[in-house]
mmCIF file of the C-alpha atoms, coordinates in Angstrom:
data_MODEL
# 
_entry.id   MODEL 
# 
loop_
_atom_site.group_PDB 
_atom_site.id 
_atom_site.type_symbol 
_atom_site.label_atom_id 
_atom_site.label_alt_id 
_atom_site.label_comp_id 
_atom_site.label_asym_id 
_atom_site.label_entity_id 
_atom_site.label_seq_id 
_atom_site.pdbx_PDB_ins_code 
_atom_site.Cartn_x 
_atom_site.Cartn_y 
_atom_site.Cartn_z 
_atom_site.occupancy 
_atom_site.B_iso_or_equiv 
_atom_site.pdbx_formal_charge 
_atom_site.auth_seq_id 
_atom_site.auth_comp_id 
_atom_site.auth_asym_id 
_atom_site.auth_atom_id 
_atom_site.pdbx_PDB_model_num 
ATOM 1  C CA . UNK A 1 1  ? 142.022 102.840 30.577 1.00 0.00 ? 1  UNK A CA 1 
ATOM 2  C CA . UNK A 1 2  ? 138.433 103.489 29.553 1.00 0.00 ? 2  UNK A CA 1 
ATOM 3  C CA . UNK A 1 3  ? 135.595 104.268 31.876 1.00 0.00 ? 3  UNK A CA 1 
ATOM 4  C CA . UNK A 1 4  ? 132.985 101.552 32.224 1.00 0.00 ? 4  UNK A CA 1 
ATOM 5  C CA . UNK A 1 5  ? 129.522 102.599 31.117 1.00 0.00 ? 5  UNK A CA 1 
ATOM 6  C CA . UNK A 1 6  ? 126.380 100.506 31.319 1.00 0.00 ? 6  UNK A CA 1 
ATOM 7  C CA . UNK A 1 7  ? 124.986 99.300  28.013 1.00 0.00 ? 7  UNK A CA 1 
ATOM 8  C CA . UNK A 1 8  ? 121.406 98.961  29.210 1.00 0.00 ? 8  UNK A CA 1 
ATOM 9  C CA . UNK A 1 9  ? 119.101 100.306 31.876 1.00 0.00 ? 9  UNK A CA 1 
ATOM 10 C CA . UNK A 1 10 ? 119.209 98.696  35.302 1.00 0.00 ? 10 UNK A CA 1 
ATOM 11 C CA . UNK A 1 11 ? 116.146 96.564  36.109 1.00 0.00 ? 11 UNK A CA 1 
ATOM 12 C CA . UNK A 1 12 ? 113.623 97.701  38.678 1.00 0.00 ? 12 UNK A CA 1 
ATOM 13 C CA . UNK A 1 13 ? 114.392 96.456  42.199 1.00 0.00 ? 13 UNK A CA 1 
ATOM 14 C CA . UNK A 1 14 ? 112.464 93.432  43.360 1.00 0.00 ? 14 UNK A CA 1 
ATOM 15 C CA . UNK A 1 15 ? 109.858 94.229  45.984 1.00 0.00 ? 15 UNK A CA 1 
ATOM 16 C CA . UNK A 1 16 ? 108.511 91.577  48.271 1.00 0.00 ? 16 UNK A CA 1 
ATOM 17 C CA . UNK A 1 17 ? 107.282 91.135  51.819 1.00 0.00 ? 17 UNK A CA 1 
ATOM 18 C CA . UNK A 1 18 ? 110.278 92.986  53.271 1.00 0.00 ? 18 UNK A CA 1 
ATOM 19 C CA . UNK A 1 19 ? 108.755 93.626  56.715 1.00 0.00 ? 19 UNK A CA 1 
ATOM 20 C CA . UNK A 1 20 ? 107.810 89.970  57.113 1.00 0.00 ? 20 UNK A CA 1 
ATOM 21 C CA . UNK A 1 21 ? 111.215 88.783  55.953 1.00 0.00 ? 21 UNK A CA 1 
ATOM 22 C CA . UNK A 1 22 ? 113.109 91.022  58.379 1.00 0.00 ? 22 UNK A CA 1 
ATOM 23 C CA . UNK A 1 23 ? 110.737 90.138  61.224 1.00 0.00 ? 23 UNK A CA 1 
ATOM 24 C CA . UNK A 1 24 ? 111.156 86.421  60.555 1.00 0.00 ? 24 UNK A CA 1 
ATOM 25 C CA . UNK A 1 25 ? 114.926 86.726  60.487 1.00 0.00 ? 25 UNK A CA 1 
ATOM 26 C CA . UNK A 1 26 ? 114.937 88.708  63.732 1.00 0.00 ? 26 UNK A CA 1 
ATOM 27 C CA . UNK A 1 27 ? 112.789 86.105  65.455 1.00 0.00 ? 27 UNK A CA 1 
ATOM 28 C CA . UNK A 1 28 ? 115.129 83.399  64.206 1.00 0.00 ? 28 UNK A CA 1 
ATOM 29 C CA . UNK A 1 29 ? 118.188 85.187  65.669 1.00 0.00 ? 29 UNK A CA 1 
ATOM 30 C CA . UNK A 1 30 ? 116.480 85.529  69.070 1.00 0.00 ? 30 UNK A CA 1 
ATOM 31 C CA . UNK A 1 31 ? 115.352 81.886  69.014 1.00 0.00 ? 31 UNK A CA 1 
ATOM 32 C CA . UNK A 1 32 ? 118.908 80.783  68.239 1.00 0.00 ? 32 UNK A CA 1 
ATOM 33 C CA . UNK A 1 33 ? 120.145 82.907  71.145 1.00 0.00 ? 33 UNK A CA 1 
ATOM 34 C CA . UNK A 1 34 ? 117.616 81.358  73.538 1.00 0.00 ? 34 UNK A CA 1 
ATOM 35 C CA . UNK A 1 35 ? 118.380 77.812  72.351 1.00 0.00 ? 35 UNK A CA 1 
ATOM 36 C CA . UNK A 1 36 ? 122.106 78.318  72.948 1.00 0.00 ? 36 UNK A CA 1 
ATOM 37 C CA . UNK A 1 37 ? 121.726 80.067  76.315 1.00 0.00 ? 37 UNK A CA 1 
ATOM 38 C CA . UNK A 1 38 ? 121.502 76.844  78.399 1.00 0.00 ? 38 UNK A CA 1 
ATOM 39 C CA . UNK A 1 39 ? 124.872 75.791  76.938 1.00 0.00 ? 39 UNK A CA 1 
ATOM 40 C CA . UNK A 1 40 ? 126.645 78.981  78.039 1.00 0.00 ? 40 UNK A CA 1 
ATOM 41 C CA . UNK A 1 41 ? 129.214 77.053  80.078 1.00 0.00 ? 41 UNK A CA 1 
ATOM 42 C CA . UNK A 1 42 ? 130.067 74.708  77.228 1.00 0.00 ? 42 UNK A CA 1 
ATOM 43 C CA . UNK A 1 43 ? 130.507 77.592  74.800 1.00 0.00 ? 43 UNK A CA 1 
ATOM 44 C CA . UNK A 1 44 ? 132.714 79.434  77.326 1.00 0.00 ? 44 UNK A CA 1 
ATOM 45 C CA . UNK A 1 45 ? 134.867 76.359  77.991 1.00 0.00 ? 45 UNK A CA 1 
ATOM 46 C CA . UNK A 1 46 ? 135.415 75.652  74.288 1.00 0.00 ? 46 UNK A CA 1 
ATOM 47 C CA . UNK A 1 47 ? 136.032 79.242  73.184 1.00 0.00 ? 47 UNK A CA 1 
ATOM 48 C CA . UNK A 1 48 ? 132.791 79.542  71.229 1.00 0.00 ? 48 UNK A CA 1 
ATOM 49 C CA . UNK A 1 49 ? 131.047 82.125  73.382 1.00 0.00 ? 49 UNK A CA 1 
ATOM 50 C CA . UNK A 1 50 ? 130.986 84.491  70.416 1.00 0.00 ? 50 UNK A CA 1 
ATOM 51 C CA . UNK A 1 51 ? 128.301 82.265  68.849 1.00 0.00 ? 51 UNK A CA 1 
ATOM 52 C CA . UNK A 1 52 ? 125.908 83.260  71.607 1.00 0.00 ? 52 UNK A CA 1 
ATOM 53 C CA . UNK A 1 53 ? 126.682 86.971  71.334 1.00 0.00 ? 53 UNK A CA 1 
ATOM 54 C CA . UNK A 1 54 ? 126.464 86.877  67.547 1.00 0.00 ? 54 UNK A CA 1 
ATOM 55 C CA . UNK A 1 55 ? 122.877 85.640  67.794 1.00 0.00 ? 55 UNK A CA 1 
ATOM 56 C CA . UNK A 1 56 ? 122.013 88.348  70.309 1.00 0.00 ? 56 UNK A CA 1 
ATOM 57 C CA . UNK A 1 57 ? 123.618 91.019  68.102 1.00 0.00 ? 57 UNK A CA 1 
ATOM 58 C CA . UNK A 1 58 ? 121.702 89.672  65.082 1.00 0.00 ? 58 UNK A CA 1 
ATOM 59 C CA . UNK A 1 59 ? 118.447 89.967  66.988 1.00 0.00 ? 59 UNK A CA 1 
ATOM 60 C CA . UNK A 1 60 ? 119.257 93.484  68.162 1.00 0.00 ? 60 UNK A CA 1 
ATOM 61 C CA . UNK A 1 61 ? 120.211 94.634  64.683 1.00 0.00 ? 61 UNK A CA 1 
ATOM 62 C CA . UNK A 1 62 ? 117.068 92.944  63.394 1.00 0.00 ? 62 UNK A CA 1 
ATOM 63 C CA . UNK A 1 63 ? 114.969 95.157  65.687 1.00 0.00 ? 63 UNK A CA 1 
ATOM 64 C CA . UNK A 1 64 ? 116.588 98.192  64.093 1.00 0.00 ? 64 UNK A CA 1 
ATOM 65 C CA . UNK A 1 65 ? 115.889 96.620  60.692 1.00 0.00 ? 65 UNK A CA 1 
ATOM 66 C CA . UNK A 1 66 ? 112.207 96.093  61.524 1.00 0.00 ? 66 UNK A CA 1 
ATOM 67 C CA . UNK A 1 67 ? 111.894 99.731  62.546 1.00 0.00 ? 67 UNK A CA 1 
ATOM 68 C CA . UNK A 1 68 ? 113.631 100.845 59.344 1.00 0.00 ? 68 UNK A CA 1 
ATOM 69 C CA . UNK A 1 69 ? 111.628 98.728  56.880 1.00 0.00 ? 69 UNK A CA 1 
ATOM 70 C CA . UNK A 1 70 ? 108.315 99.615  58.540 1.00 0.00 ? 70 UNK A CA 1 
ATOM 71 C CA . UNK A 1 71 ? 109.118 103.318 58.153 1.00 0.00 ? 71 UNK A CA 1 
ATOM 72 C CA . UNK A 1 72 ? 110.233 102.719 54.557 1.00 0.00 ? 72 UNK A CA 1 
ATOM 73 C CA . UNK A 1 73 ? 107.077 100.757 53.744 1.00 0.00 ? 73 UNK A CA 1 
ATOM 74 C CA . UNK A 1 74 ? 104.885 103.493 55.220 1.00 0.00 ? 74 UNK A CA 1 
ATOM 75 C CA . UNK A 1 75 ? 106.741 106.176 53.217 1.00 0.00 ? 75 UNK A CA 1 
ATOM 76 C CA . UNK A 1 76 ? 106.303 104.194 49.992 1.00 0.00 ? 76 UNK A CA 1 
ATOM 77 C CA . UNK A 1 77 ? 102.563 103.826 50.668 1.00 0.00 ? 77 UNK A CA 1 
ATOM 78 C CA . UNK A 1 78 ? 102.208 107.559 51.421 1.00 0.00 ? 78 UNK A CA 1 
ATOM 79 C CA . UNK A 1 79 ? 104.056 108.409 48.209 1.00 0.00 ? 79 UNK A CA 1 
ATOM 80 C CA . UNK A 1 80 ? 101.838 106.122 46.122 1.00 0.00 ? 80 UNK A CA 1 
ATOM 81 C CA . UNK A 1 81 ? 98.684  107.557 47.734 1.00 0.00 ? 81 UNK A CA 1 
ATOM 82 C CA . UNK A 1 82 ? 99.827  111.125 47.051 1.00 0.00 ? 82 UNK A CA 1 
ATOM 83 C CA . UNK A 1 83 ? 100.443 110.339 43.389 1.00 0.00 ? 83 UNK A CA 1 
ATOM 84 C CA . UNK A 1 84 ? 96.982  109.073 42.792 1.00 0.00 ? 84 UNK A CA 1 
# 
């Protein structure tokens, strides 16, 4: 068996509005949680309560994501400023 080796250089990663994307997704998770909250009883009765908690977990993890990408964005800007 031969070892796989790349035949060309990997492309540069795509950079976009990462902070805005993560923030928008986090807001969406929390909105979905709040929209489903009035139907708590229905979800419980039909065995779909995990839908509610999934949205809350998505929002909570999104808050960690916002913190992470803001720190990353600031570090990238500091690095670019230090280089010239």
